[in-house]
C-alpha positions as CSV (number, residue, x, y, z in Angstrom):
1,X,-13.5,-11.4,-16.1
2,X,-11.8,-9.6,-13.0
3,X,-8.8,-8.5,-15.0
4,X,-11.5,-7.6,-17.5
5,X,-13.5,-5.8,-15.0
6,X,-10.6,-4.1,-13.0
7,X,-9.1,-2.7,-16.7
8,X,-12.9,-1.0,-17.2
9,X,-12.6,0.8,-13.5
10,X,-9.2,2.0,-14.0
11,X,-10.2,2.9,-18.0
12,X,-13.1,5.0,-16.7
13,X,-12.1,6.0,-13.8
14,X,-9.2,7.7,-15.5
15,X,-10.7,8.7,-18.5
16,X,-14.3,8.6,-17.7
17,X,-14.8,12.5,-18.7
18,X,-13.6,12.0,-21.9
19,X,-16.3,9.7,-22.5
20,X,-18.8,11.6,-20.9
21,X,-19.0,9.7,-17.8
22,X,-18.3,12.1,-14.9
23,X,-16.0,10.8,-12.4
24,X,-18.3,11.1,-8.7
25,X,-16.0,12.6,-5.8
26,X,-16.3,10.6,-2.8
27,X,-18.5,11.4,0.2
28,X,-16.7,14.3,2.1
29,X,-17.2,16.8,4.7
30,X,-14.4,19.5,4.7
31,X,-15.8,21.5,7.6
32,X,-16.2,18.8,9.8
33,X,-12.2,17.6,8.6
34,X,-11.1,21.3,9.3
35,X,-12.8,21.3,12.6
36,X,-11.1,17.7,13.6
37,X,-7.8,19.4,12.3
38,X,-8.0,22.2,14.3
39,X,-9.1,20.3,17.5
40,X,-6.5,18.4,17.3
41,X,-3.7,20.2,16.5
42,X,-4.8,23.2,19.0
43,X,-4.1,25.7,16.4
44,X,-6.0,28.7,16.2
45,X,-7.6,28.1,12.8
46,X,-10.0,31.7,12.9
47,X,-7.2,33.6,11.2
48,X,-7.0,31.6,8.2
49,X,-9.8,30.3,5.7
50,X,-10.4,26.2,5.1
51,X,-8.9,25.5,1.7
52,X,-10.7,24.7,-1.1
53,X,-10.5,20.9,-2.1
54,X,-10.0,19.7,-5.9
55,X,-10.6,16.3,-6.6
56,X,-8.4,14.9,-9.2
57,X,-7.1,11.7,-10.3
58,X,-3.8,11.5,-8.3
59,X,-3.4,8.0,-7.5
60,X,-3.2,7.0,-11.0
61,X,-0.6,9.4,-12.1
62,X,1.3,9.8,-9.2
63,X,0.7,7.0,-6.5
64,X,-0.7,9.3,-3.8
65,X,-4.5,9.9,-2.3
66,X,-3.7,13.5,-1.2
67,X,-1.7,16.4,-1.3
68,X,-0.8,19.8,-0.8
69,X,1.5,22.3,-2.5
70,X,1.5,25.3,-0.8
71,X,-1.4,26.7,-2.4
72,X,-4.9,27.6,-0.9
73,X,-6.0,24.4,-2.5
74,X,-5.2,20.6,-1.0
75,X,-5.8,18.0,-3.8
76,X,-7.6,14.4,-2.9
77,X,-7.5,11.4,-5.0
78,X,-11.2,10.9,-7.2
79,X,-10.3,7.5,-8.5
80,X,-8.8,5.5,-5.4
81,X,-11.0,7.1,-2.5
82,X,-14.2,7.6,-4.3
83,X,-14.3,3.5,-3.5
84,X,-12.8,3.9,-0.1
85,X,-14.6,3.8,3.7
86,X,-15.7,7.5,4.5
87,X,-13.6,7.2,7.5
88,X,-10.4,7.0,5.6
89,X,-11.6,9.6,3.3
90,X,-12.3,11.9,5.9
91,X,-8.8,11.1,7.5
92,X,-6.9,11.7,4.7
93,X,-8.6,15.2,4.3
94,X,-8.3,15.9,7.8
95,X,-4.0,15.1,6.9
96,X,-4.3,17.5,4.2
97,X,-5.9,19.6,5.9
98,X,-2.8,19.6,8.5
99,X,-0.5,20.6,6.2
100,X,-2.5,23.4,5.0
101,X,-2.5,24.4,8.5
102,X,1.1,24.2,9.2
103,X,2.0,26.4,5.9
104,X,-0.5,29.1,6.7
105,X,-0.2,29.6,9.7
106,X,4.2,29.7,9.5
107,X,4.6,26.1,11.5
108,X,6.1,24.9,8.1
109,X,8.0,26.8,5.4
110,X,7.8,26.5,1.9
111,X,10.0,25.1,-0.2
112,X,10.1,21.8,1.9
113,X,13.5,20.7,3.8
114,X,13.8,16.9,5.3
115,X,12.9,18.5,9.0
116,X,10.3,20.6,8.0
117,X,8.6,17.4,6.1
118,X,9.1,15.0,8.8
119,X,7.5,17.6,11.8
120,X,4.8,18.3,9.3
121,X,3.9,14.7,8.4
122,X,4.1,13.8,12.1
123,X,1.5,16.3,12.6
124,X,-0.5,15.2,9.7
125,X,-0.6,11.7,10.7
126,X,-1.1,12.3,14.0
127,X,-4.6,14.1,12.9
128,X,-5.3,11.6,10.6
129,X,-4.3,8.4,13.1
130,X,-6.8,10.2,15.8
131,X,-9.6,10.7,13.1
132,X,-9.7,6.4,12.0
133,X,-9.0,5.8,16.0
134,X,-12.2,8.2,17.3
135,X,-14.1,7.0,14.2
136,X,-14.4,3.6,14.8
137,X,-11.7,2.1,12.1
138,X,-8.5,1.4,14.2
139,X,-7.5,-1.0,11.5
140,X,-6.7,1.9,9.5
141,X,-4.1,3.5,11.6
142,X,-0.3,3.9,10.0
143,X,2.0,3.7,12.7
144,X,4.9,3.1,10.1
145,X,4.6,6.0,8.0
146,X,8.0,7.6,9.2
147,X,9.6,4.8,7.5
148,X,8.5,5.4,4.7
149,X,9.0,8.9,4.6
150,X,12.7,8.4,6.3
151,X,11.7,10.4,9.0
152,X,13.5,10.2,12.7
153,X,15.4,7.2,11.7
154,X,18.7,8.5,13.7
């Protein structure tokens, strides 16, 4: 029964719109995540507009919950995150906004190089980890991100 339920959740999460079932967007507040990322990074965010946020099925397709491609849009996963803790959702939003700010303000250039990715990830994980810590969820802090990304290993 549990497997059947899991398959139905995956089916309707991934293909719900084709059945006329709208995927619900997780509760989120772009302005709060923007303000938090600007505060932690100490960037002058007054010279750039906040990004657009596009909710898509990223987790089932790519195994990620958020992403940024260098445009004016950040991408958030609607499938996995709609069942996630709202503090976690906001931390991912603030993380992706940090990547957006890095590129828009010239702290990171595209295309990404290994060094650029590691520096941008360092800043983004610092913002995301600070968010979960200051919002009462220290269990969501990830101190091992650099191992997965292959950063700062030598």
